[in-house]
N, C-alpha and C positions, 0 to 999 in steps of 0.2 A: 529447623527447617524455616520456621517463621522469622527467626532472627536473621538467617541469610537472606531471605526474601526482602526483609526490611532494609538491610544493608544495601542490597542490589538496587532497590527502588531509590534510596537516599543518594546512591552514587550517580544514578542516571539524573536525578533532579539537580544535584550540585553540578554535574557536567554540563547540564542544559544552561543553568544560570551562568556558569563560567564562560561557555561559548558565546552566549548572547552578550555578556558584558565585554568580553574580549573583542568580539566582532564590532561592537559599538566603539571601543577604543581604536580599532583598526581603521575605521571609517571616519576618524576625526572627532568622534564623540567623547566628551569628558564626563566623568561621573556626575558633576553639577548639572549638565545639560540634559540628562536623562530623566529628569523629573523624579518620580517616585522610584524608579529603577535604581537611583544613586544610593538609596538606603539598602537595597539589595546588593549592590556593587560593594559598599563598605561592609555590610553585614557578612559577606563571604571572605572579607579580608583581602580582596583584590586590589584595594587602595594602597596596601602596604607592599606590593610587589613592584619591582622595577619594571620598566618597558621590556627589557630583555627577558625577564622572568615571565611576564605575561605572554610575550610571543612564544617563548618555549612551552608554556602551559597550553596555549591554543594549539600549537602543533601536535602536542601529546594527545590532546583531546580529540583532535581531527582524525588521527590514526586509529582510534578506537573502532572495533568492529561495529557495523550498523545492525547486525542480527545476532541474536543469541544462539548458543550452541543448539537449543531446542528447536528454534525456528529453522536454523540451517539443516539440521538432521531431518526434520520433518519435510522440508523441500526436497532434499535428496531422495527421501522415501517415495514420494509421489512421483518424482521424475524418473526413478528407476523402474516404476510401474507404468511407464509410457504416458504419464499425464503431462500436458504442456500448458503453458499460460495462454488464455484467450482473453480478448478484450471485448466487452459487451458495450455496444454503443447506445442502445435503447431499442425502441419499437418504431415501425413504420407501417402504415396502413397500405396495404397492396392487394391487387387482384390478380390471381393466377388461373390460367386455363379456363375451365368451366365454372369457376367461382361465379356466384350470382352477384355478390357484393364484396367490397373490400373488407379485410380483416387484418388485425395487427400481426406483424411478423417481427421476429427479433433479428437485429442486424449485429453481427459479430465478426471479429477479425481473429483468425487462428491459422497457425502454420503457413503464414504468408499469403493467405487468400481472405477475401471477404465472403461471408456466408449470410444467406438468408435463411433463417430458421423458423420452423413451424412450431409454435409454442404449445404447451399442454392445453388441455381443455379450459382449465381454470386461469383467468387472467391474473389472479392474485399470486400465482406461482411465477410469473415472469421476473427474472433477476433485474435488479437495478443496474445501471451503467457502472462499469468497473471491470477489474481484472479477476478472473476466475480460473480455476483448474479445469482443463478439458481433456477429453480423450475421444478420438474417432473410433466408432464401432460400426463398420459398414456404411449404410446411408444415415446413420445417426451420429450426433455428437452428444456427448454426455458432459454436463457441467456440475461442479460441486458448489451448491449454493452457500450462502453465509452460515446456515445452520449446520453445515457439514453433510447435507443429504444430496444424493445424486438426482439429476433432473435430466430426462431424455428429450431431445428435440430432433425432428426429422429435418434433414438438410434439403430445402427447396431448391436452392441454386447456390453455386459457389463460383467466384470470379477472381 
């Protein structure tokens, strides 16, 4: 298992080096003009390839899947359970109805609408801006945070 993991990591690293070196070639950069990267270019043996071979290699690497089977299957699993992607933009201090003072609310975009969400009591639990899995449950939206835990937010307003 460890051997396969190391091989996979090595393949990704070599692929990244190959792509960046070939991209540099494609944009008119030559190994000598890449500074320290020219050592990397030569070390990978890319200097021994013809222009056609480098071009073919770049196309091959470009066609590689961007997600692993594990990532793809995990995505399908949560999507089949009605979870959808939501983008959290951050917080905004707002005052609603009979509120005496402004308080921070979470601003998010999910299922084609912008939402103002009432955060939990602890401001430490407010998610950072980014994309999260979300599910609507009545007048609440549930987000899966970075640690894999569910967080409930009341929907104050949707537009």
